[in-house]
N, C-alpha and C positions, 0 to 999 in steps of 0.2 A: 842338698836334695835337688834332683833334676828329673826330667821326664825323658825317657828313651824309647825309640821305636824298635820293636823286635819283628823281624821278618818271619812269617810262618807259612806253612802249607795252606793253600786256599781251602776254605770251609772248616778249618781247624782252629780258628782264632779263639773262640770261646773255650775250647778244650785246653789250649796252651795257657790262656789267662788263668783258668781255674787251677791248672797244675802249678803255675808260678806262685799263686797265692797259697796253695795248700802246702808249699815247702816251709811256710812259717819262718822265713828268713827275716831276722829283725831289721836288716838294712833295706828290705823291699817293702814299700808302704802300700802300693796299690797297683792293680793291673786293669786295663780297660780294653774291651774288645767291641768297639762300636759296629753296628750292622752295616753302616755306610762306608766302612774302611776295610777293604778286602785284603787279606794276606798280611795284615799288620796288627800288632797288639802294642798298646802304649803302656809303659811300666814306669812307675814313680819309684826311684831308689836313691840311695846315698852315693852311688857310683856305678860305672859300667862294669867294673870287675866282678862285683857280686852277681850281676845279671849273667855275665858270661859263664860264671861258675855254675849257676843254677840251670842254664840252658843246656849244659852238657848232658844232663839226665832226662831232658824232656823231649819226647818224640814230637815231630812236626814243627819244632822250633828251629829255624834255620840260623840266622845270625842277628846280631845287634847292628842297627844302622849307625854308622859313625856320627858322632856329634850329639848334642843335647837338643831337646825341643823345649820351647817356652810354654808356660801355661796358656798363654794367649792363643797358641796354635791348636790346643786341644779343648779349650773351654766350650766351643760350640757343640762338642759331642756330649757335654755334661748337662745341658739344659734340655728338658723334654720338648719335643716338637708338638704344637697344638694339632689335635685331630682334624680340625677344619682346614689346615694348611693344604693347598692344592685343590681346594673345592671353590668353584666360582658360581655366581648367580647364573641360572639358566642351564647348569649341568643336569644331565639325566643320571639319577642315582637309583640304586636298589637298597631297600631297607633290609639290613641283615640281622636285626634284633628287634624285640618289642612286639606289640600286638599286630603291627602291619608288616611283619617279616615276610620277605619275598615280593612285596609290592614295589612297583616302579613309581618314581616320582620325579618332579622337576624342582630344583633348588630355587626358592624365592628370595630368601634372606639369610645372611650369615652373621652370627654374633660371635666374633672371635674372643671377646672377653669371657663369655660363658662357655665357649667351645660348643656352641649349639648351632643347628641349621634348621630353618623353617622350610619345609617342602610342601608341594601340592601333589596329592596322589593322582596318578593318571586314570585309573579305572573308576574312580569315584564319579557318580552321576552329577553330584554337586561338588564344585571345587572346595575342598576343606584344607586349610593350612594346618600342618602338623609339625610341631617342634620336637626335634630329636637331638641326642648328643652326637657329636662328630664321629665317634667310634661306632655308631650304629648304622652307618651308611657306607656304601661302596660306589665309587664313581664308575658309571658304565660308559658315558659319552660326554666329552667336555668340548665346549666351544673353543677353548684355547689350544686344543691339540691340532 
């Protein structure tokens, strides 16, 4: 069993991955279309011949990249990225969910373990720290950019 890269048309990665899996070919075990990998789908199979046979019937699938990939080359696609990644203390953010939706705030503290951010609302007359989940904010302005 090995992992192969399949070249696809841009923006059709997920469609190709779905079509490969929907073939229900016993020698194909998984197909992965990570958002960060443009124009490629990773396919786990018992050999490249079965993939080549399946790709003949799938639109937007171009070719199989020669050679096999190791699991170490794709495992970073398999673990979820924390929502607070890319957020730094001092960043200006907008709350996109919850009771303060639409408010602008400044990041005071980041708790990566809990995937939470403590922010201080801008428009508040008294500075109030509010703790929200990392997926409830959007970075507007970052000191690191």
